[in-house]
C-alpha positions, 0 to 999 in steps of 0.5 A: 480428443482431450484426455481425462484430468484428475485434479487434487486441491489440498487445504492446509489449516494454519490459523483461526479467525474469531468472527467473519460476516457480511453485514446488512449494509446498504450504501446511500448514493450521492453525487460529487459536483465539479467545483473547479477546473484548475490549470496552474500555468493559467492562474493569475497571482493575487494576494491571497491575504488571510490570517489563519490559525497555525494548527490543523484539527487534531484528529478526533477533536480537541476533547480527544486530546485530553483523553488521549493524554490520560491514556499515554500516562496510564500506559507509561506507569503500566509499562515501566521500562524493563518490566515487559518483554515483547512477544516476538523478537526480530533479526536485522540481517537483511541489507540495508537500502541505498540512498540515491537522492535527497533534498528538502522542500524549497523555493527559488526566487528569481529576483534574488536568485536564492533558494529558500527552504520551505515550512508547512502548517501544523502539522506537516501531514506529509504526503507524496506521489511519484508518476512513471515520468519522474514527476514527484508531488509532495504536499503539506498543510497547506499547499501542493509542491512539485519537482521534475526529477528528470530535468532536476527542477521545481515544477510549478513556476510563475512568469518571472521564473520563480518557483511557487506553491499552490495553496489548497484554496487556489486549487479549489477556488471559490468553493473554499466558503467565506466562513472558512477564511480564517482557518485553512483547508487541511489534511492533504492526500496524494495518490498516482494511478499507474493504470490511468497515468493520472494523479489524484490530490484530496484535502478537507475544508471546513470545521463544522456541519455547514461548510465540512467538504472533501476536495478531490482533484483528478489531474487531466494528464500525467503532467500535473501542470496541464489541469486538474478536474476538482470536485467536492464531496459533503462533509456531512453525509447524514445532514446532521451536526457533524463534520468530516476528519481524517481522510485516507485514499486508495484506488481499485481499477475502477473507483476511488475509495476515501475513508473519513471520520465523522465527528459531532460538533461541539460535544465531548470526545466520548460522545463526539465520535459518530463512526468512520464511513467509506466513500466509493467514487467512480474514476471513469467520470472524474478522469473525464472531467464530468460536471457530476460523478456518481459516488456512494457511501458506506455508513454504520460500520460497526462490530458487535454494536461498536463503531470501527475508527480509522479505516486505513485502506490497503493498497496493492503492491504494484498497481491498483487492486480491484474490484474488492478493496480492503481497510483495516482498523483497531482499538487505536486508543487502548493502553494495550490490545490485540484486536484487528478488524478487516472491513471488505467492500466486495465489488463495484458500485456499477455491478449493483453487487457490492457488500460489506463485510467485517472480520475481527482477528487476534494478533499474537503481538499486542499494540498500544497507544505510544508515548510522545516522542522526546526532543532536547527540550523535553523535560525528563518525564513529561513526554506523555504531555509534551515532546512530539505528539504520536496521536494513537496506535491506529494503523497507518498504511497497508499493502496486499501482496498475493494472499497477504496483508502487510501493515504498520502503525504507531505503538508503545514498545512494552520492553523499552516504553518508547514510541515505536513501529508496529509491523503486522502480517495478516496471512491467507486472507482468502483462507484460514487467516493468521495474524502476526506482528513485530514491534521495531523499536530502539533503546534510545529513539522514539519512532513515530507515523510509519507508512510501507511500500512494496519493494518487490522486483518479481513475482516471488519478491515479498519485500517492503520498505517502512519509512517513519520519523525518529527523535530523541533527547539527543538525535534531533527529529529526523527521518529513518527507513528499514527494509524487510524481506518476508521471504527470509523474515529479516529486517535491515538495520535502521537507515538514517535518511535525515538527521535533524538540524534542531528542536521543533517548537512551533507550538511554543511550550505545548506538544508539537505535531509530528505527524499525521502522516508519512508519505511513501511510494514505489516507483511502478515502472522502476521496481525496487525504487521507493521515494519517501517524504518525512518530518524533520527539525530544520532549525530556528524551532521550525520543521520540514519535509525531507525527500529520499530515493531508496533502492534495493539491491538486485540480489534481494529478489527471488523468481527462478527462471527455468530452462530445460535441456534434454539429452538421449542415452539409448538408441530407442530414445526412451531413457531420457536424461533431463537437466534443469538450468535455473537462473534467478532466485535464491540458491540453494534450490530444491528440484522435485521430478515427477514428485521425486526430490533429486538434484538438477538432472534426472533420468526417466522412461520418457516413452511412458509419459510426460515429466512434471518438474517444481523448483523451490528456491531458499525463500520458499518461492517455486516454479513448476513446469511439465512436458511430453516427448513428442513423436520425434522424441523431442520435447514440445515445452521448455519452460513455463510460468504462470502468474499471478497466482492466485488470480483475480482478473487477467492470468499470464502463462509464459512457455516455450516451444521447440517447434511450431504446433497447432494446439487447443487451450482449455480451462479444467475445474476441480472435477476435470470437467472442461469449463471453457475451450479458450481457442484452437490456434497455431503456436510458434517456435520460441517464446510465447504468452498466453493471457486471458481474463478469469473474471467469468470464473467463480472462485475456485481451483483450476488447470489450464491445459494446452494439448496438441492432438493426443499429446498434452503439451502443458498443464498449470494449475491456478486459484481464481479469487473472488 
């Protein structure tokens, strides 16, 4: 018979959000048509002759440039160097990442037996993706490049043995309309889906309402040489005088999300922005290569009647999120602001229950439009109108770990008046949210276009890598990275991944395009390893992409693993001495035995009931376990661990038994009611693992109980998220 259970839920209030609500958005249905089945190895080379404009569209359009220039000048006049202090200070005691591999994008020409460094368009728009077989893809305007890290060779080659890049036009085939041949496709984005072991590659094509489209390709396998299914999404979903700009991508377990900005053609910037929208696309059909794939668009995304701009997707730490997707926005062109917006799409298309929510919060550290980055050829006092273009203060990368979102973007450092990196944290995403931020800045360098990747090696390892570009009048444009340990709230010193070799002057006297993106991704099957791709001046006034592999010391992890040995100190075998042997985590440890703080040893009357143990390490990570003394006066459960917690889908509990037993497994709700008897089974001696899907459960607090007869062997609480 099952014992009675009493569950106590404790809630803490740590912050306040300003506004939250589900708006009455109804998505509009579309289909994406397959426009090409592209296989790099089967492509016959052609001349592909074109004369094109060298520069991709400025995000927001040309009139946006002049408005942004005025904002930068205004910000520089308002924030004189030394006149302001940043709200929060940071420390740099965390260890620096290690550079394990690096190179620039290059080509090999077999007839000359020579390597040549590549250059991209303006801007580069760096993006990268790495799969679990050590194949790396990188893209800039306007080509795709690949590298086999295992074989140490470029991926795409022609019949003569020379390496090649894949042009966007070649990738999309005949769908690049004749009206676009004097320009070129732009704004590439790469993703790797570790759940399906596929690459996703997207870019934009067209500059007007009649030809604007989003081109999205899905690799047929983990090897990008084996072919791609390529689809087109309209860039004018309202069928008016608008075109698509500035894409951003993320995936959930079942869907691809693409956010874009809609720009009205041939009108001023103030009137031309027509909102940011979210495309939601089915992955199953795209991976299968169907002729058409279902998708829908979320439109009219406003807060208090004002369009939100630049919806930056939130990525999962070590794989896709789901089914909900999150996006961040801000007031990116303000000289100073503290507003942040969270947009949430709550379910899949297939569910028929997806909704769109918007919340605004206030950051404790303001952000603002950054000045441009200064180069060696930037005249003193002219960085706002010349130098390296930093665009605005939009968010550029975000990661959701457990119940926190870490995000980064461009900002002005209000103390040094230099371009800097904003690093923010949204804590308690599913509770009472708080919004905090730090500015990462230098007295001598300008920073631009940061992006963030998760580096954790265990369930309780809340650590990140932030990559970005750097420049100064005496330090040519290059690439940097900083490691951040949120457990200790410590950053590492900045590490130079590539020191530039010269100034960049492709625009001949105009502001040089420096972004608009930075490439970074963790290696999903090699925790603690990150690849980056950033902008550097390669000499001759040109720019190129610099790739790096970064790793974190294994000592920078936290996840206590518990084992409990038992000894008996009296003949009646009721007086029991317990000893906890902890490995992993970050010492010193705090031990709570049956709610009482003690050291690693504990004596109690085991005949009177079970014991509970919680171990908390120095990074505030914790592991709990419980157990009973069996009739033979031995423990039935030696150790246990539950993860992830909170949980959305699959929940896993690792535990060990000192002998084989017949057990019943239950889910208990917060009132003590049995929600579900999961199973009755025989559990073997040694290490065991229980896995079950929590999707049928409503949001709330529950407990998993394993019981043998009247003897409760294990009880683990967990929180089910929506």
